[in-house]
C-alpha positions as CSV (number, residue, x, y, z in Angstrom):
1,M,70.0,50.9,143.4
2,S,73.2,51.5,145.5
3,K,73.9,54.8,147.1
4,K,77.0,55.2,144.9
5,K,74.9,54.8,141.7
6,K,72.3,57.3,143.1
7,I,75.0,59.9,143.7
8,S,76.5,59.3,140.3
9,K,73.1,59.7,138.6
10,K,72.4,62.9,140.6
11,H,75.8,64.4,139.6
12,K,75.2,63.5,135.9
13,S,71.8,65.2,136.0
14,Q,73.3,68.3,137.7
15,G,76.0,68.4,135.0
16,I,73.4,68.3,132.2
17,T,71.3,71.0,133.9
18,K,74.3,73.3,134.1
19,G,75.2,72.4,130.4
20,I,71.6,73.3,129.2
21,F,71.8,76.7,130.9
22,S,75.3,77.4,129.5
23,V,74.1,76.7,126.0
24,L,70.9,78.7,126.2
25,E,72.4,81.6,128.1
26,K,75.2,82.1,125.6
27,A,72.6,82.7,122.9
28,P,69.6,84.2,124.7
29,K,67.8,85.1,121.5
30,E,68.0,81.7,119.9
31,A,66.0,78.5,120.4
32,F,67.6,75.0,120.3
33,N,66.3,71.5,120.1
34,Y,67.7,68.6,122.1
35,K,70.0,67.5,119.2
36,Q,71.6,70.9,118.9
37,I,72.1,71.1,122.7
38,A,73.5,67.5,122.8
39,S,76.0,68.4,120.0
40,K,77.2,71.5,121.8
41,L,77.7,69.5,125.0
42,G,79.4,66.6,123.3
43,I,76.6,64.2,124.4
44,T,76.7,61.1,122.1
45,D,75.5,58.2,124.2
46,T,71.8,57.2,124.4
47,S,71.5,57.3,128.2
48,R,72.8,60.8,128.6
49,R,70.7,62.0,125.6
50,N,67.6,60.6,127.2
51,L,68.5,62.3,130.4
52,L,68.9,65.6,128.5
53,I,65.4,65.2,126.9
54,K,63.9,64.5,130.3
55,R,65.7,67.4,132.0
56,L,64.6,69.9,129.2
57,G,61.0,68.9,129.9
58,E,61.3,69.3,133.7
59,L,63.0,72.7,133.4
60,A,60.3,73.9,131.0
61,A,57.5,72.6,133.3
62,K,59.1,74.6,136.2
63,D,59.3,77.8,134.0
64,K,63.1,77.7,134.3
65,I,63.3,77.7,130.5
66,E,60.7,78.3,127.8
67,E,59.6,75.9,125.0
68,V,59.0,78.5,122.3
69,A,58.1,75.9,119.6
70,R,57.6,72.2,119.7
71,G,60.8,70.7,121.0
72,K,62.7,74.0,120.8
73,Y,63.9,75.7,124.0
74,Q,65.1,79.2,124.9
75,I,66.3,80.9,128.1
76,I,63.7,83.1,129.9
77,P,65.2,86.6,129.9
78,S,65.6,88.4,133.2
79,Q,65.0,92.1,133.7
80,H,68.3,92.6,135.5
81,Y,70.6,89.7,134.7
82,F,72.4,89.5,131.3
83,F,74.9,87.3,129.5
84,G,77.9,89.2,128.2
85,V,81.7,89.3,127.6
86,V,84.2,91.1,129.8
87,D,86.4,93.8,128.3
88,M,89.0,94.8,130.9
89,T,90.6,98.2,130.9
90,T,94.3,98.6,131.8
91,R,93.2,100.5,135.0
92,G,91.6,97.3,136.4
93,N,87.9,98.1,135.8
94,A,85.8,96.5,133.1
95,Y,82.9,96.9,130.7
96,V,80.6,94.0,129.9
97,S,79.4,93.9,126.3
98,V,75.8,92.6,126.1
99,E,74.3,91.9,122.7
100,E,70.8,93.1,123.5
101,L,71.9,96.3,125.3
102,E,72.9,99.5,123.4
103,D,75.5,100.5,126.0
104,D,78.2,98.4,127.7
105,I,77.8,97.8,131.4
106,F,80.5,99.4,133.5
107,V,81.9,97.1,136.3
108,P,84.2,98.6,138.9
109,H,87.2,96.5,140.0
110,N,85.7,95.5,143.3
111,K,82.6,94.1,141.6
112,L,84.5,91.8,139.1
113,N,84.3,88.8,141.4
114,K,87.4,87.2,139.8
115,A,86.2,87.7,136.2
116,L,89.0,88.2,133.7
117,H,89.3,89.8,130.2
118,G,87.3,88.0,127.6
119,D,85.3,85.8,130.1
120,E,81.7,85.0,129.3
121,V,79.8,86.0,132.4
122,E,76.4,86.8,133.9
123,V,76.2,90.5,134.9
124,Y,73.6,92.1,137.2
125,L,72.6,95.5,136.0
126,Y,71.9,98.0,138.8
127,P,68.7,100.2,138.5
128,R,69.7,103.1,136.3
129,R,70.1,106.6,137.7
130,K,69.3,109.6,135.6
131,K,72.1,110.5,133.1
132,K,74.3,107.8,134.5
133,K,75.9,105.1,132.3
134,P,74.8,101.5,133.1
135,E,76.7,100.0,135.9
136,G,76.6,96.5,137.4
137,E,78.5,93.6,139.0
138,I,79.5,90.2,137.7
139,T,77.5,87.4,139.4
140,K,78.6,84.3,137.5
141,I,81.5,83.2,135.2
142,F,80.3,80.7,132.5
143,N,83.5,80.4,130.5
144,R,87.1,81.5,131.0
145,K,88.4,83.0,127.8
146,K,92.0,82.4,128.9
147,T,93.6,80.3,131.6
148,T,97.3,80.5,130.6
149,F,99.4,83.7,130.9
150,V,102.9,84.8,130.0
151,G,104.8,86.7,132.7
152,V,107.9,87.1,134.7
153,L,108.5,84.8,137.7
154,Q,109.3,86.6,141.0
155,L,110.6,83.7,143.2
156,Q,110.6,83.6,147.0
157,K,111.9,80.9,149.3
158,N,108.7,78.6,149.2
159,F,106.6,80.1,146.5
160,G,106.5,82.5,143.6
161,F,104.4,85.1,141.9
162,V,104.0,85.5,138.1
163,V,103.5,89.1,137.0
164,A,101.6,88.8,133.8
165,S,102.8,90.7,130.7
166,D,99.1,91.2,129.6
167,P,98.2,94.7,130.9
168,K,94.6,93.6,131.2
169,M,95.5,90.8,133.7
170,Y,95.1,92.7,137.0
171,A,96.1,89.9,139.4
172,D,99.5,88.3,140.0
173,I,99.4,84.5,139.9
174,F,100.5,82.7,143.0
175,V,102.6,79.6,142.4
176,P,103.4,77.1,145.2
177,K,107.0,75.8,145.3
178,A,106.0,72.3,144.1
179,K,104.5,73.8,140.9
180,I,107.4,76.0,139.8
181,N,108.9,73.3,137.7
182,D,112.6,74.3,137.7
183,A,111.9,77.9,136.5
184,A,114.4,80.4,137.8
185,D,113.8,83.8,139.4
186,G,113.3,86.4,136.7
187,D,112.5,83.9,133.9
188,K,109.7,84.6,131.4
189,V,107.3,81.7,131.9
190,L,103.9,80.3,130.8
191,V,101.6,79.8,133.8
192,A,98.2,78.1,134.0
193,I,95.6,79.1,136.5
194,K,94.4,76.0,138.3
195,D,92.3,77.5,141.1
196,W,91.1,80.7,142.6
197,P,90.0,80.1,146.2
198,E,87.1,82.3,147.3
199,K,89.0,84.4,149.9
200,A,92.3,84.6,147.9
201,D,93.3,87.8,146.2
202,S,95.4,85.9,143.7
203,P,94.6,82.9,141.5
204,Y,96.8,79.8,142.1
205,G,98.8,78.5,139.2
206,K,101.3,76.1,137.8
207,I,104.2,76.9,135.6
208,L,104.0,75.0,132.3
209,E,107.1,76.2,130.6
210,S,110.0,78.6,131.0
211,F,111.1,80.5,127.9
212,G,114.4,81.9,129.3
213,R,115.6,85.4,130.2
214,P,113.4,88.3,129.2
215,G,114.7,90.4,126.3
216,E,116.4,87.5,124.5
217,H,115.1,87.0,120.9
218,D,113.8,83.4,121.1
219,T,112.4,84.0,124.6
220,E,110.3,86.9,123.3
221,I,109.1,85.2,120.1
222,H,108.1,82.1,122.0
223,A,106.4,84.2,124.6
224,I,104.4,86.0,121.9
225,L,103.1,82.7,120.6
226,A,102.3,81.5,124.1
227,E,100.4,84.7,124.9
228,Y,97.9,83.7,122.2
229,G,97.9,80.0,123.0
230,L,99.8,79.2,119.8
231,P,102.3,76.3,119.8
232,Y,105.8,76.6,118.4
233,R,106.6,72.9,118.0
234,F,104.7,69.7,117.2
235,P,104.0,67.0,119.7
236,E,106.3,64.0,119.1
237,D,103.4,61.6,118.3
238,V,102.1,64.0,115.6
239,E,105.6,64.2,114.1
240,H,105.9,60.5,114.2
241,E,102.6,59.9,112.5
242,A,103.5,62.4,109.7
243,N,106.9,60.7,109.2
244,Q,105.2,57.3,108.8
245,L,103.1,58.5,105.8
246,D,103.7,57.0,102.4
247,T,104.3,60.1,100.3
248,S,105.4,58.4,97.1
249,I,103.4,58.9,93.9
250,K,101.7,55.6,93.0
251,P,100.4,54.4,89.6
252,E,97.1,53.2,91.2
253,E,96.5,56.6,92.7
254,I,97.3,58.4,89.4
255,A,94.7,56.2,87.7
256,K,92.0,57.7,89.9
257,R,93.0,61.3,89.0
258,R,93.1,63.6,85.9
259,D,96.7,63.3,84.7
260,M,98.0,66.8,83.9
261,R,101.7,66.1,84.1
262,D,102.3,66.9,80.4
263,V,100.7,70.3,80.6
264,L,103.0,73.3,81.1
265,T,102.9,74.1,84.9
266,F,104.8,76.5,87.1
267,T,104.7,78.3,90.5
268,I,105.2,81.9,91.4
269,D,105.9,82.6,95.1
270,P,108.0,84.8,97.4
271,K,111.7,84.2,97.0
272,D,112.1,82.9,100.6
273,A,109.0,80.6,100.4
274,K,109.4,77.0,101.4
275,D,105.9,75.7,100.9
276,F,104.3,76.1,97.5
277,D,100.7,75.2,97.8
278,D,99.5,76.6,94.4
279,A,100.6,76.2,90.8
280,L,99.3,77.4,87.4
281,S,99.1,75.4,84.2
282,F,98.6,76.9,80.8
283,Q,97.7,75.5,77.5
284,V,96.3,76.9,74.2
285,L,93.5,74.6,73.0
286,E,92.7,73.8,69.4
287,N,89.5,75.8,69.6
288,G,91.6,78.9,70.4
289,L,90.6,79.1,74.1
290,Y,93.2,79.1,76.9
291,Q,93.0,76.3,79.4
292,V,94.2,77.6,82.8
293,G,94.6,75.2,85.7
294,I,94.8,76.4,89.3
295,H,96.4,73.4,91.1
296,I,96.3,73.3,94.9
297,A,98.3,70.9,97.1
298,D,96.0,67.9,97.9
299,V,96.5,68.0,101.7
300,S,93.3,66.1,102.4
301,H,94.9,63.1,100.6
302,Y,97.4,62.8,103.4
303,V,95.5,64.4,106.4
304,Q,92.7,62.0,107.1
305,P,89.8,62.4,109.6
306,G,90.4,60.5,112.9
307,T,94.2,60.9,112.8
308,L,96.5,62.8,115.1
309,L,97.5,65.0,112.1
310,E,93.9,65.9,111.5
311,E,93.4,66.8,115.2
312,E,96.5,68.9,115.3
313,A,95.7,70.7,112.0
314,F,92.2,71.5,113.3
315,N,93.5,72.8,116.6
316,R,96.1,75.1,115.0
317,A,93.7,76.0,112.1
318,T,96.3,78.2,110.5
319,S,100.0,78.7,110.0
320,V,101.4,81.7,111.9
321,Y,103.7,84.1,110.0
322,L,106.1,86.0,112.4
323,V,108.8,88.4,111.4
324,D,111.6,85.8,111.6
325,R,109.8,82.4,111.1
326,V,106.7,80.5,110.0
327,V,105.0,78.3,112.6
328,P,103.3,75.8,110.2
329,M,99.9,74.2,110.5
330,L,101.3,70.9,109.2
331,P,104.6,69.1,110.0
332,E,107.5,69.8,107.7
333,I,107.3,66.4,105.9
334,L,104.0,67.7,104.5
335,S,104.3,71.5,104.4
336,N,107.7,71.6,102.8
337,N,107.9,68.2,101.1
338,A,104.9,66.0,100.2
339,C,102.4,68.8,99.8
340,S,104.8,71.4,98.5
341,L,104.5,71.8,94.7
342,R,108.3,71.9,94.2
343,P,109.8,72.2,90.7
344,H,110.6,69.0,88.7
345,E,108.5,66.8,91.0
346,E,105.2,65.0,90.5
347,K,102.5,66.0,93.1
348,Y,99.0,65.1,94.0
349,T,96.7,68.2,93.6
350,F,93.1,69.3,93.8
351,S,92.4,71.5,90.8
352,A,90.0,74.0,89.3
353,V,90.5,74.0,85.5
354,F,89.0,76.7,83.3
355,Q,88.7,77.4,79.6
356,L,88.8,81.2,78.9
357,D,88.8,83.5,75.9
358,D,90.9,86.7,75.4
359,N,88.3,88.6,77.4
360,A,88.7,86.2,80.4
361,K,85.2,84.9,79.9
362,I,84.8,81.3,81.1
363,H,83.5,78.8,78.6
364,N,84.0,75.6,80.6
365,Q,85.1,74.6,84.1
366,W,86.1,71.4,85.8
367,F,86.9,70.6,89.5
368,G,88.6,67.5,90.7
369,R,91.7,65.6,91.9
370,T,94.8,65.7,89.6
371,V,98.4,64.9,89.4
372,I,100.9,67.5,88.1
373,Y,104.5,68.1,87.3
374,S,105.9,71.6,88.0
375,D,108.3,72.7,85.2
376,Q,109.5,75.8,86.8
377,R,109.6,77.7,90.1
378,F,109.6,81.6,89.9
379,A,110.0,84.2,92.5
380,Y,107.7,87.1,92.1
381,E,110.6,89.3,91.1
382,E,111.5,87.0,88.2
383,A,107.9,86.8,86.9
384,Q,107.6,90.6,87.3
385,H,110.8,91.0,85.1
386,I,109.2,88.9,82.4
387,I,106.0,90.9,82.5
388,E,107.9,94.3,82.4
389,T,110.4,93.4,79.7
390,E,108.5,90.7,77.8
391,G,111.9,89.1,77.5
392,D,113.3,85.7,78.3
393,I,116.5,86.6,80.2
394,I,116.4,86.7,84.1
395,P,119.4,88.8,85.3
396,E,121.5,87.5,88.1
397,D,120.5,90.2,90.6
398,I,116.9,88.9,90.8
399,S,117.5,85.3,89.9
400,L,116.8,82.7,92.5
401,S,120.0,80.9,91.7
402,G,122.1,84.1,91.7
403,K,123.0,83.4,88.1
404,E,121.6,84.9,84.8
405,Y,119.5,82.4,82.9
406,K,117.1,82.1,79.9
407,V,113.4,81.2,80.4
408,D,111.8,78.7,78.0
409,A,109.7,80.6,75.3
410,A,106.5,78.7,76.2
411,I,106.7,79.8,79.8
412,V,107.3,83.5,78.8
413,E,104.3,83.3,76.5
414,A,102.2,81.7,79.3
415,T,103.3,84.3,81.8
416,L,102.4,87.2,79.5
417,K,99.0,85.8,78.6
418,L,98.1,85.0,82.2
419,D,99.1,88.5,83.1
420,Q,96.8,89.9,80.4
421,L,93.9,87.7,81.6
422,A,94.5,88.6,85.2
423,K,94.4,92.3,84.4
424,T,91.1,91.9,82.5
425,M,89.6,90.0,85.5
426,R,90.8,92.6,88.0
427,K,89.4,95.4,85.9
428,A,86.0,93.7,85.8
429,R,86.1,93.0,89.5
430,M,86.8,96.7,90.3
431,Q,84.0,97.8,88.0
432,N,81.7,95.4,89.8
433,G,82.4,97.1,93.1
434,A,85.4,95.4,94.7
435,I,87.6,97.4,97.0
436,S,91.3,97.6,96.2
437,F,93.2,97.1,99.5
438,D,96.9,97.0,98.6
439,K,98.2,97.8,102.1
440,V,102.0,98.3,102.4
441,E,103.6,95.4,104.4
442,V,106.5,96.3,106.7
443,K,109.4,93.8,106.3
444,F,112.8,93.6,108.0
445,D,116.3,92.7,106.8
446,L,117.7,90.4,109.5
447,D,121.2,89.3,110.1
448,E,122.2,85.8,111.3
449,E,121.4,86.7,114.9
450,N,117.9,87.9,113.9
451,V,118.9,91.5,114.5
452,P,117.1,93.9,112.2
453,T,119.6,95.8,110.0
454,G,117.0,97.6,107.8
455,V,113.3,98.1,107.1
456,Y,111.7,97.8,103.6
457,F,108.1,97.9,102.3
458,K,106.5,95.1,100.4
459,T,104.1,96.3,97.7
460,S,102.0,94.3,95.3
461,K,103.1,94.3,91.7
462,D,101.7,92.7,88.5
463,A,103.2,89.3,89.3
464,N,101.5,89.3,92.8
465,K,98.2,90.4,91.3
466,L,98.4,87.7,88.6
467,I,98.5,85.0,91.2
468,E,95.9,86.8,93.3
469,E,93.4,87.0,90.5
470,F,93.6,83.3,89.6
471,M,93.4,82.3,93.3
472,L,90.3,84.5,93.6
473,L,88.8,82.9,90.5
474,A,89.2,79.4,91.9
475,N,87.9,80.4,95.4
476,K,84.9,82.1,93.8
477,K,84.0,79.4,91.3
478,V,84.3,76.5,93.8
479,A,82.0,78.4,96.2
480,E,79.5,79.1,93.3
481,F,79.6,75.5,92.1
482,I,78.4,74.3,95.6
483,G,76.5,77.4,96.7
484,K,74.1,77.4,93.7
485,Q,73.1,73.8,94.1
486,T,69.6,72.8,95.2
487,P,68.8,71.7,97.8
488,T,71.3,73.8,99.9
489,K,74.5,71.9,100.8
490,T,76.8,72.5,103.7
491,F,79.9,74.4,102.7
492,V,82.6,76.6,104.2
493,Y,82.3,80.2,103.0
494,R,84.6,83.1,103.5
495,V,82.2,86.0,104.1
496,H,82.6,89.8,104.5
497,D,79.7,91.9,105.7
498,E,78.9,95.5,104.6
499,P,80.8,98.2,106.5
500,D,79.3,100.0,109.5
501,L,78.1,103.5,108.4
502,D,79.1,105.0,111.8
503,K,82.7,103.8,111.3
504,L,82.6,105.3,107.7
505,F,81.4,108.6,109.0
506,A,84.2,108.6,111.6
507,L,86.7,107.8,108.8
508,Q,85.3,110.7,106.8
509,G,86.1,113.0,109.7
510,I,89.7,111.9,109.9
511,I,90.6,111.8,106.2
512,G,89.1,115.3,105.7
513,R,92.2,116.6,107.5
514,F,94.3,115.4,104.6
515,G,92.0,116.9,102.0
516,H,90.2,113.6,101.1
517,K,86.5,112.7,101.3
518,L,84.1,109.8,100.9
519,D,80.7,109.7,99.1
520,L,78.4,107.8,101.5
521,R,75.1,108.1,99.6
522,D,74.8,104.5,98.6
523,K,76.7,101.2,98.2
524,S,78.2,101.9,94.8
525,S,79.3,105.4,95.7
526,I,80.9,104.1,98.9
527,T,83.0,101.5,97.1
528,S,84.1,103.9,94.3
529,S,85.0,106.6,96.7
530,L,86.9,104.2,98.9
531,N,88.9,103.0,95.9
532,K,89.6,106.6,94.9
533,L,90.8,107.3,98.5
534,L,93.1,104.3,98.6
535,K,94.6,105.3,95.2
536,D,95.0,109.0,96.1
537,V,97.0,108.2,99.3
538,Q,99.5,105.9,97.6
539,G,103.0,107.2,98.2
540,E,101.7,110.0,100.5
541,K,102.9,110.4,104.1
542,E,99.4,109.5,105.4
543,Q,99.1,106.3,103.3
544,N,99.7,103.7,106.1
545,L,97.4,105.6,108.5
546,V,94.6,106.0,106.0
547,D,95.0,102.4,104.8
548,T,94.8,101.1,108.4
549,L,91.8,103.3,109.3
550,A,90.0,102.3,106.1
551,I,90.5,98.6,106.9
552,R,89.3,99.1,110.5
553,S,86.1,100.7,109.2
554,M,85.3,97.5,107.3
555,S,83.6,94.4,108.9
556,K,85.9,91.5,109.7
557,A,86.0,88.6,107.2
558,K,85.2,85.3,108.7
559,Y,84.4,81.6,108.0
560,T,80.8,80.4,108.2
561,T,78.4,78.0,106.6
562,E,75.9,80.8,106.2
563,N,76.7,82.6,102.9
564,I,76.2,86.3,102.8
565,G,78.7,87.1,100.1
566,H,82.0,89.0,100.3
567,Y,81.5,92.8,100.3
568,G,85.2,93.7,99.8
569,L,85.6,91.4,96.8
570,A,82.1,92.1,95.4
571,F,81.4,88.3,95.2
572,D,78.1,86.7,96.0
573,H,79.9,83.4,96.6
574,Y,83.4,83.0,98.0
575,S,85.4,80.4,99.8
576,H,89.0,79.5,100.7
577,F,90.2,76.7,98.5
578,T,93.7,77.6,97.5
579,S,95.9,77.3,100.7
580,P,95.3,74.0,102.5
581,I,98.9,73.8,103.6
582,R,98.4,76.8,105.9
583,R,94.6,77.1,106.4
584,Y,92.3,74.4,107.8
585,P,89.1,75.8,106.2
586,D,90.7,75.1,102.8
587,V,91.1,71.4,103.9
588,M,87.4,71.3,104.8
589,A,86.5,72.9,101.5
590,H,88.4,70.2,99.6
591,R,86.7,67.4,101.5
592,L,83.2,68.8,101.0
593,L,83.8,69.5,97.3
594,Q,85.1,65.9,96.8
595,Q,82.1,64.5,98.7
596,Y,79.7,66.3,96.5
597,L,81.6,65.4,93.3
598,D,81.2,61.8,94.4
599,G,77.5,62.2,94.9
600,G,77.7,62.2,98.7
601,R,75.1,63.7,101.1
602,S,75.4,67.0,102.8
603,P,76.9,66.7,106.3
604,N,75.6,68.3,109.5
605,M,75.8,72.1,109.2
606,M,76.1,72.8,112.9
607,E,79.3,70.7,113.1
608,Y,80.9,72.6,110.3
609,E,79.7,76.0,111.7
610,E,81.6,75.2,115.0
611,K,84.7,74.4,113.0
612,C,84.3,77.6,111.1
613,R,84.0,79.6,114.3
614,H,87.1,78.0,115.7
615,S,89.0,78.7,112.5
616,S,88.0,82.4,112.5
617,E,89.1,82.7,116.2
618,M,92.5,81.0,115.5
619,E,93.0,83.3,112.4
620,N,92.5,86.3,114.6
621,L,94.9,85.1,117.3
622,A,97.6,84.4,114.6
623,A,97.1,87.9,113.2
624,N,97.5,89.4,116.7
625,A,100.7,87.4,117.2
626,E,102.1,88.5,113.8
627,R,101.4,92.2,114.8
628,D,103.1,91.7,118.1
629,S,106.1,90.2,116.5
630,I,106.4,93.2,114.1
631,K,106.0,95.6,117.0
632,Y,108.8,93.7,118.8
633,M,111.1,93.9,115.8
634,Q,110.4,97.6,115.3
635,I,111.4,98.3,118.9
636,K,114.5,96.2,118.4
637,F,115.3,98.2,115.2
638,M,114.8,101.5,117.0
639,E,117.2,100.6,119.8
640,D,120.1,101.5,117.6
641,H,118.6,104.9,116.5
642,K,118.2,106.7,119.8
643,D,120.1,109.8,118.9
644,Q,118.3,110.3,115.6
645,E,115.4,112.6,114.8
646,F,112.5,111.3,112.8
647,A,109.6,112.9,110.9
648,G,106.3,111.2,111.8
649,V,102.6,111.4,111.5
650,I,100.3,111.4,114.5
651,S,98.4,108.1,114.1
652,G,96.4,108.0,117.3
653,V,95.3,110.3,120.1
654,T,94.2,109.2,123.5
655,E,93.8,110.7,127.0
656,W,97.2,109.6,128.0
657,G,99.2,110.7,124.9
658,I,99.7,110.6,121.2
659,Y,100.9,107.8,118.9
660,V,103.3,108.7,116.2
661,E,104.2,106.7,113.2
662,I,107.6,107.4,111.6
663,I,107.2,108.1,107.9
664,A,110.5,106.5,106.9
665,N,110.0,103.1,108.5
666,K,106.4,102.8,109.8
667,C,107.6,102.2,113.4
668,E,105.0,103.5,115.8
669,G,105.6,104.8,119.3
670,M,104.0,106.9,122.0
671,V,104.5,110.4,123.3
672,R,103.0,110.5,126.8
673,I,100.9,113.5,127.6
674,R,102.9,114.2,130.8
675,E,106.1,114.4,128.8
676,I,105.0,117.4,126.6
677,K,106.5,120.2,128.6
678,D,105.5,123.4,126.8
679,D,102.0,123.5,128.1
680,Y,99.3,121.5,130.1
681,Y,97.5,119.4,127.4
682,V,94.0,117.9,127.7
683,F,92.4,115.3,125.4
684,D,89.6,116.6,123.1
685,E,87.8,113.5,121.9
686,K,85.8,115.3,119.2
687,Q,88.8,116.7,117.5
688,Y,91.0,113.6,118.0
689,A,93.5,116.1,119.5
690,L,95.5,117.2,122.5
691,V,94.9,120.9,123.2
692,G,97.2,123.1,125.3
693,E,95.3,125.0,128.0
694,V,97.4,128.2,127.8
695,T,98.8,128.3,124.3
696,K,95.8,126.5,122.7
697,N,98.4,124.6,120.7
698,I,96.8,121.5,119.0
699,Y,98.3,118.1,118.2
700,Q,95.8,116.2,116.3
701,L,95.4,113.0,114.2
702,G,97.4,113.4,110.9
703,D,99.7,116.2,112.0
704,E,103.3,115.9,111.0
705,V,105.7,116.1,114.0
706,I,109.4,115.5,114.7
707,V,110.3,112.9,117.4
708,K,113.3,111.3,119.0
709,V,113.5,107.9,120.6
710,K,113.2,108.3,124.4
711,D,112.9,104.7,125.5
712,T,112.7,101.2,124.1
713,D,111.4,98.2,126.2
714,L,111.6,94.9,124.4
715,I,110.0,93.0,127.3
716,K,106.9,95.2,127.6
717,R,107.0,96.0,123.8
718,H,106.9,99.7,124.5
719,L,108.4,102.4,122.2
720,D,108.4,105.9,123.7
721,F,109.2,109.1,121.9
722,D,110.2,112.6,122.9
723,L,108.1,115.2,121.0
724,L,110.4,117.9,119.5
725,G,107.5,119.9,117.8
726,K,105.5,120.1,114.7
727,R,107.4,119.4,111.5
728,S,106.2,122.7,109.9
729,E,107.8,124.7,112.7
730,L,111.1,122.9,112.6
731,T,113.9,122.4,110.1
732,P,112.7,119.8,107.6
733,I,114.3,116.4,107.8
734,T,115.6,115.0,104.5
């Protein structure tokens, strides 16, 4: 054997050894066989798989890892070294969250050893002193959570530094002249960390993209997306592949499907929607039952495994909804055309069809691929008008066309019957223990330059709830259809765990200040009292605060192959089936359902679990980007209201100040503790309050105050207020 081949084999073995430890250390309580480890490391060829099996045996023989059962391996736990995730503070120190430890490990700045926020690391825990919180230092970085950052370029003659916008990024990033890529001094840029030399204070990076001058609208919106690693355009090869698709409706394809083009079908969506991924059909059968079809765009017909479109859809995993735009998961040829269930067009769909009686009891169900023809497109406002008036005339002020028109009698009858069925289903769902989260959404009126001219609140009415109930029905019944089969089949579930009692007790303490209370005796009393709370606060000054805190007290919903049910909806089985244009898990659900309808075998669960984990992560990033874009637009809106006084509610209290949410427009800003001049205030964590040392004056969560805009910073997305006093002590603002 040549020297070159020996070196290559040695490197391959070292790489596999490192990979084994990375897999086992990330899940120290779990045991894995060689197939699971190979899957996680992407090992598919026979030679490397054999090397992996050999190396596992060698490591177990040397007591480096433990064979806990035949062919199943686990990391040997250390008394002092732990695997965890870094949570940076804005002051440059960190806490490492370790699953098996009750308390997080504090790591001072000088012991970070180049670890950054979100990194997966090994942390050494110092021997604990009496009454001292656990402290340690980071000894190894397994996985960087983030390697790209948005920031402002400070350019020198032969190099530059990027000052990151993320307050948890404590180091500026050094960029050599050759890697500045035509970015100008002061530009907002995206920079990638390429190296961090051992003795260097700063990581070395390369500028990937310049967004333009800070403060400009498109610059800031593109920067928000980039901060979360979300793209704002499609690669050319993906667009090209999409544009080459044959999107025509073909007789031979129709022959493979259930033809429902002659059944009355319509869509109900927001008035500004461009993609319509669900439609309802309605038919009264001869037996007196109502046949309701929930028809979903058949994205999986066009997006096939192994294509660039599939890879891009998986990577994105979700569409991103920002204040002024949608960043779609699929190119426009699909999202707005071929897969959009537009009126007066034939479309391929995947459908759940039910026969129901007047009590919304299901007598028959069918799932499969269909072809439909949409007879009508409604905006929510138009459908709501039909429900409220039971009439057939849509007035011009809410008409999509801007002109008054008459709705066909059959569609009016269908809308009213569907509304009645939806209300029956919703009532039964609430009685079964579902929680009614109808949080107010903040929306902006924008002019042609994307400048906010007004704020309005979007609330859910009967028309919204009609669509919601039938989408919930389809999602639930598809999940039940597969989840109740024996033997167990791989499927993508949307699950929601029970709430943390500690968080509910904390919520109890806060809402008590507004005269509300929760009954925390058992599961049924918790859900009923939560629903009462959410109903009682509707229209009250504290509604947004209480809604937000109640949602935070809940567990996060996620995608997984392990079904534990959905607590918030009170469903034992639930999936996402109804929005494949904007959610990749729905595409997976369609494929799996069709595979089982065709009698196919259950695929590898681990493979789908990884896809679920990725989808949940991307959903979370998209939600963060959406929140940041709303915050940006709120600050932009408040720039023109600097001389105006506002009534607000204290929505947060910290050691550095109080957060105040303006009642009239839900914009939230901060009053810094050092800016409150009438006393020296200290933070009282138990009371969620700032307390004046001399006056004993208290500003606590839920108090109504009067504020004035002090400063707006679009670049850092900061909104600062001056505190004028408590509302009860000042002249009321009308």
